[in-house]
C-alpha positions as CSV (number, residue, x, y, z in Angstrom):
1,M,0.0,0.0,0.0
2,A,2.8,2.4,0.8
3,S,4.3,1.7,-2.7
4,V,1.0,2.8,-4.4
5,R,0.8,6.0,-2.3
6,S,4.5,6.8,-3.1
7,T,3.9,6.3,-6.8
8,R,0.8,8.5,-6.8
9,F,2.6,11.2,-4.8
10,R,5.5,11.1,-7.3
11,L,3.1,11.2,-10.3
12,S,1.1,14.1,-8.9
13,S,4.4,15.9,-8.1
14,V,5.6,15.4,-11.7
15,V,2.2,16.7,-13.1
16,L,2.3,19.7,-10.8
17,V,5.9,20.6,-11.6
18,G,5.1,20.1,-15.4
19,G,2.1,22.3,-15.1
20,L,4.1,25.0,-13.4
21,V,6.8,24.9,-16.0
22,C,4.2,25.1,-18.8
23,A,2.5,28.1,-17.1
24,A,5.9,29.9,-16.6
25,V,6.9,29.3,-20.2
26,G,3.5,30.4,-21.5
27,C,3.6,33.6,-19.4
28,G,7.0,34.6,-20.8
29,G,7.0,38.1,-19.3
30,N,6.7,39.9,-22.6
31,S,5.0,43.3,-22.0
32,G,3.8,43.5,-25.6
33,A,1.1,41.5,-27.1
34,S,2.2,38.7,-29.4
35,V,0.3,36.3,-31.5
36,S,2.1,33.0,-32.3
37,A,1.9,30.5,-35.0
38,P,-0.8,27.8,-35.2
39,A,0.1,24.1,-35.6
40,P,3.2,23.6,-37.7
41,S,1.3,21.7,-40.4
42,S,-0.6,24.8,-41.5
43,P,0.7,28.2,-42.6
44,S,1.4,30.4,-39.6
45,S,0.0,33.8,-39.3
46,S,-0.7,36.4,-36.6
47,F,-3.3,38.6,-38.1
48,S,-4.8,40.2,-35.1
49,S,-7.2,42.9,-34.1
50,F,-4.1,44.9,-32.9
51,A,-3.2,45.8,-36.4
52,E,-6.8,46.5,-37.3
53,S,-7.3,48.7,-34.2
54,W,-4.0,50.7,-34.5
55,E,-4.5,53.9,-36.5
56,E,-1.4,55.1,-38.2
57,P,-0.8,58.7,-37.2
58,A,-0.4,61.5,-39.7
59,A,3.2,62.0,-38.6
60,Y,5.7,59.9,-36.7
61,A,9.3,58.6,-36.7
62,Y,10.6,55.1,-36.0
63,T,13.7,53.0,-36.3
64,L,13.5,50.0,-38.7
65,T,15.9,47.1,-38.7
66,S,15.3,45.0,-41.8
67,S,17.0,41.7,-42.2
68,E,16.7,38.2,-43.7
69,G,16.5,37.1,-47.3
70,E,18.0,38.4,-50.6
71,R,16.5,41.8,-50.9
72,S,17.8,45.4,-51.3
73,L,16.1,46.6,-48.1
74,I,18.6,45.3,-45.6
75,G,20.0,47.4,-42.7
76,T,18.9,49.8,-40.0
77,F,17.1,53.0,-40.8
78,R,15.6,56.0,-39.0
79,V,12.4,56.8,-40.8
80,T,10.2,59.9,-40.7
81,V,6.7,59.7,-42.0
82,R,4.3,62.6,-42.8
83,D,0.8,62.1,-44.3
84,G,1.3,58.4,-45.0
85,K,4.6,58.9,-46.9
86,V,8.2,58.5,-45.9
87,T,9.7,62.0,-46.0
88,K,13.1,61.1,-44.7
89,A,15.1,57.9,-44.4
90,V,18.5,57.8,-42.8
91,G,20.7,54.8,-43.0
92,L,22.1,54.1,-39.5
93,D,24.6,51.4,-40.6
94,E,26.6,50.6,-43.7
95,S,23.9,48.4,-45.2
96,G,21.2,51.0,-44.4
97,R,23.1,53.8,-46.0
98,A,23.7,51.8,-49.1
99,A,20.0,50.9,-49.4
100,V,18.9,54.5,-49.0
101,Q,21.4,55.6,-51.7
102,R,20.2,52.8,-54.1
103,A,16.4,53.0,-53.5
104,P,15.1,55.3,-50.9
105,E,11.5,54.6,-52.1
106,E,11.8,51.1,-50.7
107,V,11.9,52.2,-47.1
108,P,8.3,51.6,-45.9
109,T,6.0,53.3,-43.5
110,I,4.7,51.2,-40.6
111,G,1.4,51.1,-42.5
112,G,3.3,49.8,-45.5
113,L,4.7,47.0,-43.3
114,L,1.2,46.1,-42.1
115,D,0.1,46.0,-45.7
116,R,2.9,43.5,-46.5
117,L,1.7,41.4,-43.5
118,A,-1.9,41.5,-44.7
119,R,-0.9,40.6,-48.3
120,A,1.3,37.7,-47.1
121,H,-1.6,36.5,-44.9
122,K,-4.1,36.7,-47.8
123,E,-1.7,34.9,-50.2
124,G,-1.3,32.0,-47.7
125,A,2.4,32.6,-46.8
126,D,3.9,29.9,-44.7
127,T,4.8,32.5,-42.0
128,A,3.1,35.9,-41.6
129,E,3.6,36.9,-37.9
130,A,3.7,40.0,-35.9
131,A,4.3,41.1,-32.3
132,Y,2.5,44.2,-31.2
133,A,3.2,46.9,-28.6
134,P,0.5,47.7,-26.0
135,D,-0.6,50.7,-28.1
136,G,-1.2,48.3,-31.1
137,H,1.7,49.3,-33.4
138,P,3.8,46.4,-34.6
139,E,7.2,45.8,-33.0
140,R,8.2,42.8,-35.1
141,I,7.0,41.4,-38.4
142,T,8.2,38.1,-39.9
143,L,7.3,36.9,-43.3
144,D,8.2,33.7,-45.1
145,P,6.1,33.1,-48.2
146,L,7.4,29.6,-48.9
147,K,8.5,27.2,-46.2
148,D,11.1,25.4,-48.3
149,A,12.3,28.3,-50.4
150,I,15.7,29.8,-49.7
151,D,16.2,33.6,-49.1
152,D,12.6,34.7,-49.4
153,E,12.2,35.5,-45.7
154,E,11.7,39.1,-44.4
155,S,12.2,40.2,-40.8
156,Y,11.4,43.7,-39.6
157,V,12.0,45.1,-36.1
158,I,10.3,48.4,-35.3
159,S,11.8,50.4,-32.4
160,D,11.9,53.9,-31.1
161,Y,8.4,54.6,-32.4
162,E,7.5,58.3,-31.7
163,P,4.2,59.8,-32.9
164,A,4.5,63.5,-34.0
165,G,5.0,66.0,-31.2
166,N,7.8,64.0,-29.6
167,K,11.4,65.0,-30.0
168,K,12.4,62.1,-32.3
169,A,9.5,62.6,-34.7
170,T,10.7,66.0,-35.8
171,G,12.6,64.6,-38.7
172,A,16.1,65.4,-37.3
173,P,18.3,62.3,-37.6
174,E,19.5,60.8,-34.4
175,T,23.2,61.1,-33.6
176,T,24.8,57.7,-33.9
177,G,28.5,58.5,-33.7
178,A,28.9,57.5,-37.4
179,S,28.1,59.5,-40.5
180,S,24.7,58.8,-42.0
181,A,23.5,58.9,-45.6
182,S,20.0,60.3,-46.0
183,A,17.5,60.6,-48.8
184,T,14.4,62.7,-48.8
185,Q,11.4,61.8,-50.8
186,P,8.8,64.3,-52.1
């Protein structure tokens, strides 16, 4: 009888500890909202009401780090937006400066990034995910149209988001200690 109780106690202890570990991992401590992928067998997407409820302001600035894949828009940029258009893009690293010199029109607004996410979701991309800040603007967007294709991935990290009226949204480039190339669009 003591053997049965001991086994039950060990089993319930294992279940309790396992449940606590699962709860701790699930709670992750991330202050922003995130939507993760569904089961691996189906395309993953995080198309949430956050993107639908966030209203892009008329003027703002943000830092964009674009990576992954074989694309011309690779690097880190400080972007100023007015009336839904990029009015200034400053490359903050060597790749960013080269990208701005080659094709400044490729630097997107946050709304443009959300459009890419929506298009990827609609077209059934293997991955179309985003993590959102508490105010609803995206902080990270990950796209992978085809699971087994090489170099078609896109990863965007949005940081230092500042709606107009804040110091960073004035259009003045941040000082980075390195020279920056910039391009201004009409």
